[in-house]
N, C-alpha and C positions, 0 to 999 in steps of 0.2 A: 675504388675497386674496379678492375678491368675484367670483362668477360670476353672470351673468344667464342664466336658463334660461326656456324656454317649456315649461311643463308642462301644456299643453292647448290645442289649436287648435280654433277654432269657425268655422262658415261660416253664420251666420244670414242669412236673406234680408233684403234691403233695407238692412242695415247694412254688410255686407262682412266680410272676414276679421278675426278677433280672436284674441288669445292669452291665456294665463294666465301672467303675468310673475311669476317666482319668483326669489328671491335665495338663493344658496348662499354662506355666509360661512365662510371658513377662519379658525378661532381657535386660540389656543395649546393649548386643552384639548379640541378637537374641532370638529365642524361645526355650523353653525346654519342653518336654513332660515327664510326669511320667506315665508309661505304654502306650499302644497304641491301645488296643482293637482289633477289626477285621479291616483288610485292604481291599482295593478295589479288590485285587485278590481273597480274601476269598468270597467276594460278587459275583464276576463273575463266580467262580467255587466252589460252596459250597461243592461239593463232596470231595474236597481235605481235608476238615476238618474231614472226616471219618464218617461212618454210626453210629458207637457207640456214638460219641460225639453229632452228630446232633439229633439222636433219644432220647438221654437222656436229653440234655440241650435245644433242640428246639430253636436254635437261630433264630431271625427274619431277620437278615442280610439285613439291610437297608443302601443303599448308603449314605444317608444323615447323618447317624450316624457315618460314618468313621471319624477318626481324620483329614484326609486330607480335606474332605468336610467342616468340621467345622472350620478348620484353614482358609480355603479360604473364608468361609462365614463371618469371622471376618475381612477380608480385607488383609490377609497375603498370602504369597506364600509358597509352600513346601520347597523351598530353605531357607526360614527364620528359619526353624527348624534346629538348630545346634546340639542339644543333645536330646537323649531319654534315660531316666533312668528307668530301668525295675525292678519291684519287683521280677519277675521270668520269665521263658521262656515258661510257659504253653501257649497253642495255642490261648486262648482267651485274652491274655495279650500282645502278641508280633506280632500279625498279621499285624498291621499297620506300622511296621518299613520299609517294602518294599516301602511304599509311600513316604519315606523321605530318598532317597539314599545318600544325602549329610550329613546326621546327624551321629554323633558318638553315638553308643549305649553302655551305661554303665550297667554293671552287675557284680555280684560277680563271681570270677573265678570258684568257686565250682559249680555254676549253669551252666555256659557254658560248663564245663567239663561233667556234668551230661547229658546235651543236646547232646553233641557230642559223648559221650560214655555211653549211658544209660545202667542201670543194672535193671533186674527184671521188676517191674511195671513201671519203668521210660520209657520203650519203648512205652507206650501208651500215654504219656503226651506231648511229644515234636514232632513238625512237622518242620523238617529241611528246607523245601522249603520256609517257612515264613521268615527265618532269615539267610540263608546260605550265602547271598551276603552282609550282613551287615558289617560295620566297627565297631569292638568291642573295648572297653576299659575295661579291667577287673580290679577288685578291690579285694584285699585280705580280708578275714574275720577272720584272726588270728593276725592282727597287725593294729594299728591305735589309735586314741584318744578315750577318754571316753566322753559320751554325755548322760545326764539325766539317768545315771546308766547303760547304755549300753556300751559295750566295743568294741574296734576295728572298730570304725566307719570311713568312708572315706568321707572327705569333698570335694565337687565339687564346689569350690568357697566358698563364705561366706554365701550363701543362700540355698544350697542344701546339704543334708547329707544322705549317704547310710549306713543303719544300718543292720548288720547281724541279721536275725530272722528266722533261718532255722527250718525245721520240715515238713512243708507242702511240700516243695521240698528241695533238697540237699543244694542249695545255695539261698534260699528264703531271701528276704530283705524287710525292711521297708524303705520308702523314706520320709525324712522330708524336708519341704520347708518353708523357712522363710516367714511369712505373717505379714508385719509391724513389731511390737515388739514381735510377737508370732510365733508359728510354726503350720503348718498343717502336720499331720503325716499320710501318705498313707500306711496303713498296709497290702495292698495286700490281700492275702488269709491266713494271720496269724489267722484270725477269719472270720466267715461267717455271724454273727448275733451280734447285740449289747449286747444281753444276755450273750455272751461269756465273757464279761468284768464286769459283775455284781457279787455281792456276796450276796446270792448264785447264781450260774449260772442259767440262765433262757432261754437257747437256745432250740428251738424246737427239739424234738427227731430226726426227719428226718435229720436235719442239723448236729446234733451231730454225727449221724452215717456216714453221707457223709464226714465230716471232718476226721473222723477216717480212713475211707476206702481210702481216697485220699492222706493221709499223707505218705510221704516217711519215716518219723520217728515220730510216733505219740507221743511217750514219750517226745521227744524234742519239738515237736509242742506245746504240752500242757504246758511244762515248760516255753517256750517263751511267750505263750498266758498269762500265769499267771504273768510274768514280765511286760507285756504290761498293764494288768489290774491294777497292782500296780501303774504304772505311771499314769493311768487315775484317780485312786482313790486318788492319792496324790494331785490332783486338782491344778496343776501348772498353774498359770495365763497365758493365751494366748496359751496354748497347746491343740490342738483339734485332736482327732484320728478318722479315718474312715477306713472302709474296702473297698474292690474292688467291691463287688456285692450287697450290701444292698441298695435298692432304697430309703428307708426312710432317710438314712444318706445323700445320694446325694441330695434329695429334701430339707433337712434341710440346706444344704450348698449353695443351689442355690436360696433359697427364699429371 
């Protein structure tokens, strides 16, 4: 069973309400999270997120929205979460890992390298206190199998696939989770708005600007976005793509 969770609400000016879309996957041997939103430590000490982030994104920081609170509300315990697969290590995606100290955290090695040794604008996007005690399993983005036209993917069992989709950050990934006979594709911040995947593009200008400014490599981000759009337009049966922050996509998947 797969649960769609909102693990962080935002209210940025000009953009409108946003979410932190997280997947909770029930597996035979435990639970797996895709991304983790904000954690309980972020809620109790919001200042650690930094004035720039909180002023710009205006996170609401509700305890009941943490992954831990929602896991427990479903009748599970923190120790039931055995794996966390991250699209990337930006602070609004990784904050919850500290609430699951027994979990193995999966990420592309290029992303962990960027977080540990940031360059340039990368200094502003990573918050080491959120993940410094985590147990990481890193995956390469230059070797692996092909999957729906994407190369060098890493399989985490037969139900979860880590797909290199860099650009927004150095080691950004898409995470695919098997859903019955099909796949749910958590694209993280590979795009911010469904209009990024239409032809022609129909993304609001403010979000187009935000994506360009936040990208570690915007040319690569746009190239991977276009590859993702091609996958969507190919209309593969049972393949559904969503991003991390669009509340309309979250609502459609929870209705």
